[in-house]
DOKELO-143664 format. One record per residue: x, y negated, z negated of N, C-alpha, C in turn. Coordinates in steps of 0.2 Angstrom, whole numbers, padded with zeros to 4 digits, always signed. Layout:
% DOKELO-143664
XYZXYZXYZ ...
END
This chain:
% DOKELO-143664
+0289-0068-0550+0289-0074-0556+0282-0075-0551 +0276-0078-0552+0270-0079-0549+0272-0087-0554 +0268-0092-0552+0267-0100-0555+0262-0100-0553 +0259-0107-0558+0252-0109-0559+0250-0111-0551 +0244-0113-0552+0243-0114-0543+0242-0121-0549 +0240-0127-0541+0242-0134-0546+0238-0136-0536 +0239-0142-0538+0233-0148-0531+0239-0155-0531 +0239-0157-0525+0242-0162-0523+0244-0169-0530 +0249-0171-0529+0247-0178-0532+0240-0185-0531 +0237-0184-0528+0232-0189-0526+0229-0186-0529 +0227-0179-0529+0221-0175-0533+0223-0177-0540 +0227-0175-0540+0230-0176-0549+0230-0185-0551 +0230-0188-0546+0229-0194-0549+0222-0195-0547 +0218-0192-0546+0211-0194-0545+0207-0191-0551 +0212-0187-0558+0206-0181-0561+0213-0184-0566 +0216-0189-0567+0220-0190-0573+0213-0197-0576 +0210-0199-0571+0206-0207-0571+0201-0205-0574 +0197-0197-0572+0194-0193-0575+0193-0189-0582 +0201-0188-0583+0199-0184-0593+0201-0192-0596 +0206-0197-0591+0205-0203-0597+0201-0209-0595 +0194-0208-0600+0192-0211-0596+0194-0221-0599 +0189-0225-0596+0190-0231-0601+0190-0229-0607 +0193-0234-0613+0194-0235-0620+0199-0231-0623 +0201-0226-0620+0208-0220-0620+0212-0226-0624 +0216-0223-0629+0222-0228-0631+0226-0225-0629 +0231-0232-0626+0238-0229-0622+0237-0228-0614 +0229-0227-0611+0226-0226-0606+0232-0226-0599 +0232-0232-0597+0236-0236-0592+0243-0232-0590 +0246-0229-0599+0252-0223-0596+0250-0216-0594 +0243-0215-0597+0239-0208-0592+0235-0208-0586 +0235-0213-0586+0233-0212-0576+0237-0216-0571 +0239-0219-0572+0244-0222-0568+0247-0218-0563 +0250-0221-0554+0255-0216-0552+0261-0211-0557 +0262-0216-0559+0270-0211-0561+0266-0205-0567 +0262-0207-0570+0258-0202-0576+0258-0196-0568 +0254-0198-0564+0254-0190-0557+0259-0188-0557 +0261-0190-0556+0272-0188-0555+0271-0183-0559 +0271-0186-0564+0274-0180-0569+0271-0174-0573 +0263-0174-0573+0257-0170-0572+0258-0165-0565 +0259-0169-0557+0261-0162-0555+0268-0161-0554 +0275-0166-0556+0282-0161-0557+0279-0155-0560 +0275-0154-0566+0276-0149-0572+0275-0143-0568 +0267-0147-0567+0264-0140-0563+0266-0137-0557 +0269-0141-0551+0273-0137-0546+0278-0133-0548 +0284-0135-0551+0287-0131-0557+0286-0125-0562 +0281-0128-0564+0278-0121-0568+0276-0125-0577 +0283-0129-0579+0282-0131-0583+0274-0133-0590 +0273-0126-0592+0267-0127-0595+0269-0123-0602 +0266-0121-0609+0268-0121-0614+0271-0114-0617 +0263-0109-0612+0266-0102-0610+0269-0101-0606 +0275-0104-0603+0279-0101-0599+0286-0102-0602 +0287-0106-0604+0292-0107-0607+0298-0112-0602 +0295-0114-0598+0296-0118-0593+0295-0126-0595 +0303-0130-0593+0302-0137-0595+0305-0142-0591 +0305-0148-0592+0305-0154-0584+0308-0159-0589 +0314-0163-0585+0316-0165-0586+0313-0173-0583 +0315-0181-0582+0312-0184-0584+0317-0186-0575 +0322-0181-0571+0327-0186-0568+0323-0178-0563 +0320-0174-0565+0315-0168-0560+0312-0173-0559 +0309-0178-0561+0301-0181-0558+0302-0187-0553 +0310-0192-0553+0313-0196-0548+0314-0191-0542 +0316-0185-0542+0318-0182-0538+0317-0179-0533 +0306-0178-0534+0304-0174-0533+0303-0181-0524 +0299-0176-0522+0298-0179-0512+0295-0178-0509 +0292-0179-0506+0286-0175-0500+0284-0172-0498 +0292-0171-0498+0295-0164-0492+0291-0161-0497 +0299-0161-0502+0297-0155-0508+0291-0155-0511 +0288-0160-0512+0279-0154-0512+0275-0150-0507 +0277-0154-0502+0275-0150-0497+0275-0141-0497 +0282-0139-0501+0282-0132-0501+0282-0128-0505 +0277-0125-0503+0272-0123-0510+0272-0116-0512 +0278-0112-0509+0278-0104-0510+0285-0106-0519 +0280-0100-0523+0285-0098-0527+0289-0097-0527 +0296-0095-0520+0301-0095-0524+0305-0103-0521 +0302-0106-0515+0301-0115-0514+0304-0117-0521 +0296-0116-0526+0295-0120-0530+0297-0119-0536 +0302-0114-0535+0310-0112-0542+0315-0110-0541 +0317-0112-0536+0324-0116-0533+0323-0124-0533 +0318-0126-0533+0316-0134-0535+0318-0133-0544 +0313-0130-0546+0313-0130-0554+0322-0129-0557 +0323-0126-0554+0333-0122-0556+0337-0129-0553 +0336-0129-0549+0340-0134-0547+0340-0143-0548 +0335-0145-0549+0331-0150-0548+0337-0152-0555 +0337-0153-0561+0337-0155-0566+0348-0154-0565 +0350-0155-0565+0359-0151-0566+0364-0154-0560 +0367-0162-0562+0370-0163-0558+0372-0162-0551 +0374-0168-0545+0376-0170-0540+0369-0164-0535 +0364-0162-0540+0356-0160-0535+0356-0166-0528 +0354-0163-0524+0351-0169-0520+0345-0166-0515 +0341-0170-0516+0334-0169-0515+0331-0168-0508 +0330-0164-0504+0328-0163-0499+0321-0170-0496 +0322-0174-0492+0317-0179-0492+0319-0188-0496 +0316-0195-0495+0315-0198-0500+0311-0198-0506 +0318-0197-0511+0313-0196-0519+0307-0203-0519 +0305-0201-0525+0298-0203-0526+0299-0210-0530 +0304-0211-0535+0308-0218-0537+0318-0216-0540 +0317-0221-0541+0324-0221-0542+0324-0217-0548 +0334-0219-0550+0337-0218-0552+0337-0219-0558 +0336-0227-0559+0334-0230-0564+0327-0228-0568 +0322-0227-0567+0315-0227-0570+0315-0220-0574 +0318-0219-0577+0317-0215-0582+0315-0216-0588 +0315-0223-0591+0314-0226-0595+0306-0227-0595 +0301-0226-0589+0295-0228-0586+0291-0221-0587 +0295-0218-0584+0294-0212-0585+0291-0208-0592 +0301-0210-0594+0301-0203-0604+0297-0208-0608 +0300-0215-0606+0298-0219-0614+0289-0220-0617 +0285-0221-0610+0282-0224-0610+0275-0219-0606 +0273-0217-0601+0268-0213-0599+0269-0204-0602 +0278-0200-0605+0275-0195-0608+0276-0198-0614 +0279-0203-0618+0279-0203-0625+0275-0206-0627 +0273-0211-0625+0268-0215-0628+0262-0214-0625 +0258-0209-0619+0255-0208-0615+0251-0200-0618 +0255-0197-0615+0253-0192-0614+0253-0185-0620 +0259-0187-0622+0262-0186-0630+0255-0187-0637 +0257-0190-0635+0248-0192-0642+0241-0192-0639 +0244-0193-0634+0234-0186-0632+0233-0183-0629 +0237-0175-0632+0239-0170-0632+0239-0167-0626 +0240-0169-0623+0241-0167-0613+0249-0166-0613 +0255-0165-0618+0262-0164-0616+0265-0162-0621 +0268-0155-0623+0269-0154-0629+0280-0160-0630 +0283-0156-0631+0288-0158-0632+0295-0150-0636 +0297-0150-0634+0301-0143-0632+0305-0145-0641 +0304-0138-0645+0306-0141-0652+0313-0137-0650 +0319-0140-0655+0328-0136-0657+0332-0140-0653 +0331-0146-0646+0335-0149-0646+0336-0157-0646 +0345-0155-0648+0344-0164-0650+0344-0169-0646 +0343-0176-0651+0340-0179-0646+0344-0181-0640 +0351-0182-0641+0357-0182-0635+0358-0176-0631 +0351-0170-0632+0354-0166-0624+0350-0167-0619 +0353-0167-0612+0352-0168-0608+0348-0162-0603 +0344-0155-0608+0339-0151-0603+0333-0154-0602 +0330-0151-0601+0324-0152-0600+0318-0151-0607 +0314-0155-0609+0312-0153-0613+0306-0156-0610 +0300-0153-0612+0294-0156-0611+0288-0154-0606 +0283-0151-0604+0279-0145-0602+0271-0148-0604 +0267-0146-0599+0261-0144-0599+0258-0143-0606 +0253-0144-0608+0248-0141-0615+0242-0135-0607 +0241-0128-0611+0242-0123-0607+0232-0127-0604 +0229-0128-0611+0222-0131-0607+0223-0135-0602 +0226-0142-0604+0227-0146-0600+0227-0145-0590 +0237-0139-0591+0236-0139-0587+0232-0135-0581 +0225-0133-0586+0222-0128-0584+0215-0136-0577 +0214-0140-0580+0210-0144-0577+0213-0149-0572 +0220-0143-0567+0221-0145-0562+0222-0141-0557 +0215-0135-0556+0218-0129-0556+0213-0131-0548 +0216-0131-0545+0213-0131-0534+0205-0127-0532 +0204-0123-0538+0199-0117-0537+0193-0123-0539 +0193-0128-0547+0189-0131-0550+0182-0134-0545 +0179-0133-0545+0174-0138-0542+0173-0148-0547 +0169-0150-0539+0170-0157-0548+0164-0161-0551 +0159-0152-0551+0152-0152-0557+0160-0147-0561 +0163-0142-0560+0166-0139-0564+0172-0145-0569 +0174-0146-0563+0181-0151-0566+0179-0156-0572 +0171-0157-0570+0172-0163-0575+0169-0162-0579 +0164-0156-0580+0162-0153-0587+0169-0150-0591 +0173-0148-0587+0179-0147-0589+0183-0152-0595 +0185-0157-0590+0187-0162-0593+0183-0165-0599 +0177-0165-0601+0175-0167-0606+0173-0163-0611 +0176-0158-0608+0175-0150-0616+0181-0152-0618 +0188-0154-0614+0192-0155-0617+0197-0161-0619 +0190-0165-0618+0192-0174-0620+0190-0172-0629 +0183-0166-0632+0179-0167-0635+0186-0162-0641 +0189-0158-0637+0193-0154-0643+0200-0155-0642 +0202-0163-0638+0208-0163-0640+0209-0172-0643 +0204-0175-0639+0206-0182-0643+0203-0183-0648 +0205-0188-0651+0206-0189-0660+0195-0193-0660 +0195-0194-0666+0188-0197-0666+0187-0203-0662 +0193-0207-0664+0194-0213-0662+0193-0214-0657 +0197-0211-0652+0198-0214-0646+0190-0210-0642 +0189-0202-0644+0180-0202-0641+0176-0207-0643 +0176-0210-0649+0172-0214-0650+0174-0225-0646 +0181-0225-0644+0180-0229-0640+0176-0228-0633 +0178-0220-0630+0175-0220-0622+0168-0220-0624 +0165-0220-0629+0156-0217-0628+0155-0226-0629 +0158-0229-0631+0154-0238-0635+0159-0240-0624 +0161-0240-0624+0163-0242-0616+0159-0238-0611 +0158-0234-0611+0150-0232-0607+0143-0233-0608 +0143-0234-0613+0138-0238-0615+0137-0244-0613 +0145-0247-0613+0141-0255-0610+0144-0258-0601 +0144-0251-0600+0143-0252-0592+0139-0253-0591 +0135-0259-0585+0132-0262-0581+0127-0256-0579 +0123-0258-0579+0116-0251-0575+0109-0257-0574 +0107-0252-0572+0097-0256-0569+0095-0255-0574 +0096-0256-0581+0090-0254-0587+0090-0258-0589 +0085-0254-0594+0084-0260-0596+0085-0264-0604 +0092-0265-0605+0097-0269-0609+0099-0263-0614 +0102-0267-0617+0104-0266-0624+0101-0268-0629 +0097-0263-0632+0091-0263-0640+0095-0264-0646 +0095-0269-0649+0099-0271-0654+0095-0270-0660 +0097-0267-0666+0089-0272-0671+0093-0274-0677 +0094-0280-0680+0096-0284-0686+0093-0280-0692 +0098-0283-0695+0097-0284-0703+0090-0282-0705 +0084-0287-0706+0079-0286-0704+0073-0284-0702 +0076-0277-0697+0072-0272-0692+0070-0272-0684 +0071-0279-0684+0066-0282-0680+0072-0281-0673 +0067-0278-0666+0072-0276-0663+0075-0283-0658 +0079-0282-0654+0079-0288-0644+0083-0284-0640 +0083-0286-0636+0087-0284-0630+0092-0285-0625 +0096-0287-0627+0099-0289-0623+0103-0287-0616 +0104-0289-0612+0107-0290-0605+0114-0281-0607 +0115-0277-0601+0117-0273-0602+0125-0273-0601 +0128-0272-0602+0140-0273-0602+0142-0274-0609 +0149-0272-0607+0153-0273-0614+0150-0279-0619 +0150-0285-0617+0148-0289-0623+0142-0289-0625 +0138-0285-0623+0132-0284-0628+0132-0279-0633 +0139-0272-0628+0139-0269-0635+0141-0270-0640 +0147-0276-0640+0151-0277-0645+0148-0281-0650 +0142-0285-0648+0137-0289-0650+0134-0286-0655 +0131-0281-0651+0128-0275-0654+0131-0271-0660 +0136-0270-0661+0140-0267-0666+0142-0273-0670 +0143-0279-0670+0143-0282-0675+0136-0284-0679 +0131-0287-0676+0123-0286-0681+0123-0278-0684 +0122-0273-0680+0121-0266-0683+0129-0265-0688 +0135-0266-0686+0140-0261-0689+0144-0264-0695 +0147-0273-0692+0149-0277-0693+0145-0281-0700 +0140-0281-0700+0136-0285-0705+0134-0281-0709 +0132-0275-0712+0132-0270-0713+0137-0268-0718 +0142-0267-0714+0149-0267-0717+0153-0270-0721 +0152-0277-0720+0156-0284-0724+0153-0287-0728 +0144-0287-0727+0140-0293-0729+0136-0291-0733 +0135-0291-0740+0132-0291-0745+0125-0288-0741 +0119-0296-0741+0115-0297-0741+0114-0303-0732 +0115-0294-0726+0115-0303-0720+0110-0301-0719 +0112-0306-0713+0107-0311-0711+0105-0316-0707 +0103-0314-0700+0107-0316-0692+0103-0321-0692 +0107-0329-0689+0107-0336-0688+0104-0335-0679 +0108-0334-0678+0111-0337-0669+0114-0330-0664 +0112-0328-0663+0112-0322-0656+0114-0325-0651 +0116-0327-0642+0120-0329-0639+0121-0326-0633 +0118-0324-0628+0124-0320-0622+0126-0325-0617 +0131-0323-0614+0136-0327-0607+0131-0328-0604 +0132-0336-0601+0126-0341-0599+0121-0344-0602 +0124-0344-0609+0120-0350-0614+0111-0345-0616 +0110-0340-0612+0108-0338-0614+0103-0337-0622 +0100-0338-0624+0099-0335-0633+0095-0330-0632 +0097-0326-0635+0094-0320-0636+0088-0321-0642 +0092-0323-0650+0088-0323-0657+0090-0333-0659 +0084-0334-0663+0087-0340-0667+0083-0340-0674 +0086-0341-0681+0081-0345-0687+0080-0349-0687 +0078-0352-0683+0078-0359-0685+0077-0362-0692 +0069-0359-0695+0069-0360-0701+0075-0358-0708 +0076-0351-0706+0085-0354-0711+0087-0355-0710 +0089-0357-0702+0095-0364-0702+0092-0371-0707 +0087-0373-0705+0084-0378-0708+0084-0377-0713 +0085-0372-0718+0086-0372-0727+0094-0372-0728 +0098-0369-0723+0104-0371-0724+0109-0378-0721 +0102-0381-0719+0106-0387-0716+0110-0386-0710 +0110-0381-0707+0113-0380-0701+0110-0382-0695 +0114-0385-0690+0113-0388-0685+0112-0386-0678 +0110-0380-0675+0111-0376-0671+0105-0376-0665 +0110-0379-0662+0108-0381-0654+0113-0377-0648 +0111-0376-0644+0111-0372-0639+0118-0375-0633 +0122-0379-0636+0127-0380-0635+0134-0377-0634 +0140-0381-0632+0146-0376-0630+0149-0376-0638 +0148-0378-0645+0149-0378-0647+0149-0371-0652 +0141-0370-0649+0142-0365-0655+0143-0358-0652 +0146-0352-0657+0148-0347-0657+0143-0342-0651 +0145-0333-0649+0140-0330-0650+0133-0327-0652 +0139-0327-0659+0135-0324-0665+0134-0329-0672 +0132-0330-0673+0131-0331-0682+0127-0329-0688 +0131-0328-0692+0129-0319-0697+0130-0326-0705 +0126-0322-0708+0126-0328-0718+0125-0320-0722 +0130-0323-0725+0128-0314-0731+0124-0322-0735 +0117-0320-0735+0114-0324-0740+0116-0321-0747 +0120-0316-0750+0122-0316-0758+0117-0312-0761 +0120-0312-0772+0117-0309-0774+0117-0311-0780 +0114-0314-0785+0113-0316-0790+0118-0324-0791 +0122-0320-0794+0129-0328-0793+0133-0328-0788 +0131-0325-0781+0135-0325-0780+0135-0331-0772 +0139-0336-0771+0137-0341-0765+0136-0336-0759 +0135-0341-0754+0134-0338-0748+0140-0338-0742 +0139-0333-0737+0145-0334-0734+0144-0335-0730 +0144-0341-0725+0143-0342-0714+0149-0335-0713 +0146-0333-0707+0152-0330-0703+0149-0333-0696 +0154-0337-0694+0155-0336-0685+0159-0332-0682 +0155-0330-0677+0157-0322-0673+0159-0324-0665 +0163-0324-0663+0167-0323-0655+0165-0317-0653 +0163-0314-0646+0162-0308-0644+0167-0309-0638 +0170-0303-0638+0178-0307-0635+0174-0298-0630 +0174-0298-0624+0172-0296-0621+0179-0297-0612 +0180-0301-0610+0186-0304-0608+0187-0308-0613 +0187-0314-0612+0191-0320-0615+0186-0324-0618 +0190-0328-0624+0185-0335-0628+0184-0328-0636 +0192-0330-0638+0192-0328-0647+0191-0337-0650 +0192-0333-0655+0192-0341-0660+0201-0342-0660 +0202-0346-0657+0207-0347-0656+0206-0357-0663 +0214-0361-0665+0212-0364-0669+0206-0369-0668 +0208-0374-0664+0203-0377-0659+0196-0375-0663 +0195-0371-0659+0188-0366-0663+0186-0367-0667 +0193-0364-0673+0188-0361-0681+0188-0368-0681 +0191-0375-0678+0192-0383-0681+0183-0385-0680 +0184-0383-0674+0177-0387-0673+0171-0382-0677 +0171-0377-0678+0165-0373-0680+0165-0372-0689 +0171-0375-0689+0171-0377-0699+0168-0384-0699 +0170-0389-0694+0164-0394-0696+0159-0394-0694 +0156-0386-0690+0147-0390-0692+0142-0388-0698 +0149-0382-0702+0148-0378-0707+0148-0384-0714 +0153-0388-0713+0157-0393-0718+0149-0399-0719 +0149-0399-0709+0146-0408-0710+0136-0402-0714 +0136-0397-0713+0130-0395-0717+0130-0394-0725 +0136-0391-0725+0138-0394-0735+0139-0388-0737 +0142-0384-0735+0147-0376-0734+0153-0378-0733 +0154-0377-0741+0162-0375-0744+0165-0373-0741 +0170-0374-0737+0176-0371-0730+0177-0365-0735 +0179-0363-0741+0179-0357-0742+0177-0352-0741 +0170-0355-0740+0165-0350-0738+0161-0348-0732 +0167-0347-0728+0162-0350-0722+0170-0345-0717 +0169-0340-0713+0173-0334-0711+0172-0338-0704 +0180-0334-0700+0178-0332-0691+0180-0327-0690 +0177-0323-0685+0180-0316-0685+0177-0318-0678 +0182-0314-0674+0183-0312-0667+0184-0305-0665 +0178-0304-0665+0175-0294-0660+0177-0294-0652 +0182-0286-0654+0181-0284-0649+0177-0277-0648 +0177-0274-0643+0178-0269-0639+0184-0264-0641 +0187-0266-0641+0195-0261-0643+0204-0265-0645 +0205-0260-0650+0213-0263-0650+0216-0261-0643 +0217-0256-0643+0217-0254-0632+0215-0260-0629 +0211-0261-0628+0208-0265-0624+0212-0272-0620 +0211-0272-0614+0216-0279-0612+0215-0284-0614 +0206-0285-0615+0206-0291-0619+0208-0294-0626 +0209-0289-0631+0213-0290-0633+0222-0293-0637 +0223-0285-0630+0232-0290-0629+0233-0296-0625 +0229-0298-0621+0230-0304-0619+0228-0310-0622 +0223-0309-0628+0222-0314-0629+0223-0316-0640 +0228-0309-0642+0229-0311-0648+0234-0316-0651 +0237-0319-0645+0245-0324-0643+0237-0330-0648 +0233-0332-0645+0228-0337-0647+0224-0336-0652 +0225-0331-0658+0220-0330-0662+0220-0334-0668 +0216-0339-0673+0218-0342-0678+0220-0339-0684 +0225-0342-0685+0226-0340-0691+0219-0340-0696 +0220-0337-0704+0213-0336-0707+0210-0336-0705 +0209-0331-0701+0202-0328-0696+0202-0322-0697 +0198-0318-0695+0197-0310-0692+0198-0308-0685 +0201-0300-0684+0200-0298-0679+0196-0291-0681 +0189-0290-0676+0185-0283-0678+0186-0280-0671 +0187-0273-0672+0184-0270-0667+0177-0263-0668 +0175-0264-0664+0168-0259-0660+0171-0254-0664 +0178-0251-0658+0178-0244-0660+0181-0241-0667 +0183-0246-0671+0184-0244-0677+0182-0248-0683 +0174-0247-0682+0171-0253-0687+0173-0252-0695 +0174-0247-0694+0178-0246-0702+0185-0253-0704 +0186-0255-0701+0195-0258-0700+0194-0267-0701 +0197-0269-0702+0198-0276-0701+0205-0281-0701 +0207-0284-0697+0215-0285-0695+0210-0292-0698 +0218-0292-0703+0215-0302-0707+0222-0305-0706 +0222-0309-0700+0226-0314-0698+0227-0319-0705 +0234-0318-0710+0234-0322-0714+0238-0329-0715 +0238-0336-0715+0244-0341-0713+0248-0342-0720 +0248-0335-0725+0253-0337-0732+0252-0344-0735 +0247-0346-0735+0244-0351-0738+0244-0351-0745 +0240-0342-0745+0236-0342-0754+0240-0341-0757 +0237-0346-0766+0244-0346-0769+0245-0342-0773 +0241-0335-0773+0240-0330-0775+0244-0326-0773 +0244-0325-0765+0247-0317-0764+0255-0322-0758 +0262-0320-0764+0267-0323-0763+0270-0318-0757 +0269-0308-0759+0273-0306-0755+0270-0302-0752 +0273-0297-0748+0269-0288-0748+0265-0285-0751 +0271-0280-0757+0269-0283-0761+0260-0283-0764 +0258-0289-0764+0251-0291-0767+0246-0287-0761 +0251-0287-0756+0242-0284-0751+0245-0274-0750 +0247-0271-0753+0248-0267-0753+0244-0262-0761 
END
């Protein structure tokens, strides 16, 4: 019996970073060392979907450096056959303790590798069965062939992503790549009136571009941009004439958000003022921030009910969102550049018309 070729755990770990780039949903579960240990063990014992061989969590945490160095098919199959059985004693120091089952199975496998089409689960086993049940998808396992050159591997990884990742996941990775710091001319932003401006390269600029070009188009009937700034209080664009007509006092101080949009309305529709905070690392619309921005609007004569507050992120799986979601103000919105057609509404329960969940469905 011939087992598939494989690479060592360190190389698996390096390749996972390329296969699952920034922006991938649950990326951490797919690229950390535990994930590399899972993939390595599956490769080592030949647990690939076409071979009808499977791995359980205990075979991962029982793996050792000494065992991993034994490379013949006979040695590999001996481990595959014995390592899942009670009383098995591995050769050398195990990679993980016996209580590592949950991080291996519940996090990296079930929340990371299976949803991202890298691992399959054996059909027909009961949930309480202790039999090994996981294997690599064949085309994913092929990415760890030792004969692949760096260039060939990167091309193969790109092809695999295009074939197996969701449209949303691919959009997230593209957005993050576009926002990577470069020495280029910056991010070109097209405003609703057709004017263009350049912003400095980086994730914040990519989010700002998406807010102006996509959010405004998606959620505003007749959008206009009053204000755009970058980190460091650099003003990218401001429309003093329109601001004066709206009686808004726009000055480059700490009170202003990153972007101010306005829906100029049509016919009998009243205007809507939209304060938007761009969050690449920190700075969402908190309750205190919401009140400060609302005062700017009401001092200019805007009815409070015609003022909206948006915190814009690159992606809801990104650390920036996970870290700041507890701070988001009620009666505000969260929007994600990677999923432009969706809007997160933070409803505070004070509406007189919305009483039950059924009113939202």
